[in-house]
N, C-alpha and C positions, 0 to 999 in steps of 0.2 A: 504494500499500500504506500502511496506517495505520502510526503510529509504534509501536504495539504489535507489529505484524507484523514490522516491521524489527528490533524488539529481539528478538522470538521467533527470527527467522532468524539473527540474529547468533550464537546459541548452537547452532544446528543443526550436525550433523555432528561434534560433540564425542563422542569415544568413549572407552571404557576407564575411565569415572569412574561409580560407581554413582549419584552425586548428580545426574547429568544423564540417566541411562539411561530415564527415563520420558517424555522430551520427545516423541519421534515418535509414541509409543502415545497419549499423552493428546491430542495434535494430531488424531489420527485419529479418536479418540472425538468430540471437539468438531466435527469436519467431518462426521462420518457420522450422528450422532444430533442430534435437536432439543434443544439444551441452553439452557434459559431460566433455571433456578434452580440455583445452586451453593453447596454448603458445603464449606469446605476447612479442614483442620487443618494449619496451617503454610503461610502465604502465601509468595509469591516467585515462582519461575519457573512454577509451575503457575498463578498468577494472570495472568502475562503471556500464557501460552498461551491461556487462556480468554478474555481480553480481545481477543486477536487474532484468535481463530478462531470466536467466537460474539458474540451480543449479550446474554448472559446477565448477570444480577445476582448478585453473589458476596457471601456471608457468610464472612468469614474469622476463624479463632481463632487467637491467638498468645499464648503463655505467657510469652515474654520481654518484659520492659518496653522494653528497648533496641530489639528488633526491632519491637515494636508501634509506637513512635513513628516508626520509619523507614518502615515500611509504610503507616501511617496517612497520612502525607504523601505518599507516593509514587504511590498509586493514586487515580484519579478518584472522588470521593466519590459521584457520581450512579450508580456501577455496583458500587462495592466498599465494603463495610462491615467495618471490622477491629475485633474485639473483643478486649480484653485479659483473659485469665482466668489467675489464679494456678494454678501446679501443684497438682494434686489437687482442682480444682473439680469441682462436681457436674454431670454431663452432662445432667441433667434441665433445667438452665437452657437448654439448646438449644431446648426446646419453646416458649419465648417468643420465639425470634429469628426464626422463619420456617418454611418448609418446607411441603409435602414438596419434595424435590430431585430434580433429573434426574441430578445428578452429585454425589457425595461423594468429595472426594479426602483421603486420609489419609496424612500425612507429618510427623506430629508428635504430642506428647502421648502419652496412654496409648492406644496403638493397639489392643490387645486390647479394652478397653472401648469404644472408639469404633466398632470392628466390630460389636459387638453392638447398640450403641445405634443405629447407623445403619439398622437394620432398621425402627425406628419413624418414621424421617424420610425414607426413600427411596420415591419414586413406584414404583407397580408395575412399570413398565418402565424404572426408573432403574439407574444403574450405580455401583458403589463401586470406587474405584481406590486400592489399597494399595501405597505404595512401601516399599522395604526389607522385602518380604514374605519374604526369605531369613532374616530373624532368627528365633531361637528363641521360642517362646512365642505365636506367631500362629495355629497350627493350628487350634485349636478354632474361633476366630473366623472363619477362612477356610472352615472346613468348615460353618459354620452357613449358608451360601449354597448353593443347589442347582446353580448354574452358576459354574464357575471356570476361569480361563484365565491361564496365565503366558506373556505375549508375550516375556518375557526373565525370567531368574531372580531378579531383583531387584524385580519389580513383579507384581502380581496384579490381574486385573479380575474383579469379582464382580457378579452380578446374579440377580434372581428369575425373569427372563424368559428362557426358552430361545431364543425368536426373536431377541431383542436380541443374545444371545451369539453366535449364528450369523451374524448381521449383522457384528458386530464382528470375528469371525474371519476374515471375508471381506475385510474392509477393512484389517486390521492386518498389517504384515510383521513376522514374528517374528525375534528376533535371540538366538541362544544361544551366541554366539561368546566371550562374557566367560569368562576363565580364571582369575578371582580364586579365593580359597580357599573361597568360598562356592558356587561353580559347578562347580569341576573335580574334586572328590573323588568317588568312587563313593558314599560315604555320603550326601553331599548330593543327588547325582542320585536315589538311591532315595527321599529325602525328598520331593523334587518330584514325583516319579512318584506316591507315596502320597498326598500332599496334594491332588493334582489329582483323584485318584479316590476321596477320602474320602467315606464316607456322610454323609447329612444327618440330623441329630436330628429 
């Protein structure tokens, strides 16, 4: 097993924490689909999973100068390019960095704006993975994709391709056991039911 694989496995099995909840589902995506080009907003654990489970090239966007320096040195430069962008930067700058992408992982920055901009950068059969999808203000961006799937209530998988979605639903084991305040109230459960079925503009 590769070094990245060992590092990935070190964190598996951790539960009850929203910041690690995406790991098994992202790994399943990487193992199920052909992932060659990745864009991520917020490098870190997602980068480790992609490196371990694919041969993809990764473009990472980091807004914190401190974390940028850390991740720029941490990941192999032949596979990962980390770009430092100041908060409030123009997402149109992404058009010059590459794409289209098989996978766009959103876990930082202006998530609503990134969800909308991802349409321009995603391959027709590509996938967007939104972490912290339970937060308010993301519904419009989520509902702009015709196919939506919550494998757990803190993450949402989005795609333009219904066949891809069905493939992922068959490959991913859902986990709705989290009992945090975002998952346990009737109001929030109604929100998740609504957002899963929301119409597409």
